[in-house]
C-alpha positions in Angstrom: -2.0 5.4 18.3 -2.9 5.2 14.2 0.5 3.3 14.2 4.4 3.5 14.6 7.0 3.3 12.4 10.1 0.8 13.1 13.4 2.0 13.2 15.5 1.9 11.0 16.8 -1.3 10.3 21.0 -0.4 9.4 21.5 -3.7 8.0 19.4 -3.5 5.2 20.1 -1.6 2.6 19.7 -0.9 -1.2 22.2 0.2 -4.1 20.8 2.9 -6.0 23.1 4.8 -8.7 26.2 2.9 -6.9 24.4 4.9 -3.3 23.4 2.5 -0.5 20.1 3.7 0.8 19.0 3.0 4.0 15.7 0.8 4.1 12.9 1.7 6.5 10.6 -0.3 8.0 6.8 0.6 9.2 3.4 -0.7 10.7 0.4 0.2 11.0 -2.4 0.4 12.4 -5.5 -2.5 12.5 -8.6 -2.2 11.0 -11.2 -4.6 10.3 -13.5 -4.7 7.2 -16.7 -4.7 6.7 -20.0 -5.8 4.3 -20.8 -2.4 4.5 -17.3 -1.2 2.9 -17.4 -4.2 0.0 -21.1 -3.0 -0.7 -20.4 0.8 -0.8 -16.6 0.5 -2.6 -18.6 -1.8 -5.5 -21.3 0.9 -5.8 -19.2 3.7 -5.4 -16.6 3.0 -8.3 -19.4 1.0 -10.2 -18.0 -2.4 -10.1 -21.3 -4.3 -11.3 -19.4 -7.2 -12.1 -21.9 -10.5 -10.6 -18.8 -11.9 -8.5 -19.5 -8.6 -6.2 -23.1 -7.9 -6.3 -24.9 -11.2 -7.1 -25.0 -13.9 -4.2 -26.5 -16.4 -6.0 -24.2 -16.0 -9.0 -21.2 -16.7 -6.7 -22.8 -19.3 -4.8 -23.5 -21.0 -7.9 -20.2 -20.5 -9.7 -17.4 -19.1 -7.8 -15.3 -22.1 -6.0 -16.5 -23.4 -2.2 -13.5 -20.8 -0.7 -15.5 -17.6 -2.4 -19.4 -18.9 -1.4 -19.3 -15.1 0.3 -18.9 -11.5 -0.8 -15.4 -10.6 -1.0 -13.4 -7.4 -1.3 -12.5 -6.2 -4.7 -8.6 -6.1 -5.2 -9.0 -2.5 -5.3 -10.5 -1.4 -2.1 -8.0 -3.6 -0.5 -5.2 -1.1 -2.2 -7.1 1.7 -1.2 -7.3 0.4 2.6 -3.7 -0.4 2.9 -2.7 3.2 1.2 -5.6 4.6 3.9 -3.9 2.7 7.1 -0.6 4.3 6.1 -1.9 7.3 5.4 -1.6 9.0 9.2 2.0 7.3 9.7 3.0 8.7 5.8 4.9 12.0 6.4 6.8 10.5 9.7 8.1 7.3 7.2 8.5 10.0 4.0 10.8 12.2 6.5 12.9 9.3 7.2 13.9 8.5 4.4 14.8 11.3 2.5 16.0 12.7 6.1 19.7 13.5 4.3 18.5 14.7 1.5 17.4 17.2 -0.9 14.3 17.4 -3.0 11.9 19.4 -3.8 7.6 19.3 -3.6 6.0 15.4 -4.0 4.8 15.4 -7.1 2.9 12.3 -6.4 2.7 9.3 -6.9 4.7 8.1 -10.5 3.4 4.2 -10.5 2.3 1.0 -8.6 2.5 -2.0 -9.0 0.4 -5.2 -6.6 0.1 -8.5 -6.6 -2.8 -10.6 -4.7 -2.0 -13.0 -2.9 -5.4 -14.4 -0.8 -8.8 -13.3 -0.9 -10.6 -10.6 1.7 -14.3 -10.8 3.1 -16.2 -9.2 5.8 -14.4 -10.1 9.3 -10.8 -9.6 8.7 -9.1 -7.5 10.2 -5.9 -5.6 7.8 -2.6 -4.6 9.4 -0.1 -2.9 6.4 3.7 -4.2 7.3 5.9 -2.5 4.9 9.2 -1.1 3.9 9.9 2.8 2.2 13.5 3.4 0.1 14.7 5.5 -2.1 14.6 3.7 -5.1 16.6 5.8 -7.9 17.6 9.4 -8.0 17.5 11.1 -11.7 20.3 12.9 -13.3 17.6 16.0 -13.5 17.4 15.9 -9.9 14.2 13.8 -9.6 14.0 11.5 -6.5 11.8 8.5 -6.7 10.8 7.0 -3.4 9.1 3.1 -3.0 7.0 2.1 -0.4 6.1 -1.5 -0.3 3.4 -2.7 1.6 2.6 -5.9 2.4 -1.4 -6.2 4.1 -2.2 -8.6 6.7 -5.4 -10.5 7.8 -5.4 -11.6 11.6 -4.1 -15.1 10.1 -0.6 -13.2 9.4 -1.6 -14.2 5.5 -0.2 -11.7 2.9 -3.8 -10.4 1.3 -1.8 -7.8 -0.8 1.8 -7.2 -2.2 1.8 -3.7 -3.3 4.5 -1.0 -4.1 3.8 2.8 -4.7 6.6 4.8 -6.7 6.5 8.0 -5.7 7.8 11.4 -7.9 9.8 14.0 -6.1 10.7 17.1 -7.7 14.6 18.6 -8.3 14.7 21.1 -5.2 15.5 23.9 -7.4 12.7 23.4 -9.1 9.9 26.4 -8.4 6.6 23.7 -10.0 
């Protein structure tokens, strides 16, 4: 099983547009981060900064808690999205169950807070919640998906929310 969607928590809701929308909770599967993951990501996106590629620099200039290779925050956000990917359809189906929406328009935004470093050997999972954030007068729907990426010690490493845009139901694209 890749993960599961925890049931709708009806005691929690969000008010948007003077309408009360339920909040849907979910938990992903886990994944252990390797040094290879970090090195491949750094090279793929060109993050050739000394803090990611030069261990001598890290040992000399970084604080004691960071004197080993650590993962760049964009990698952790990407892994968090990847952990949710196998269950995202079920999550969004529940969020939009009684709503008329058109095609997905894509990601409309991302807000992130980096809370704690991730090192090779850390095992991550995502605990999250999804809800309708807003319905516009023109018929667009915005869904907010909050991801709390936690390590094996239950420490939140990254807290990010992605906003997904749905087109109006009658929009032909």
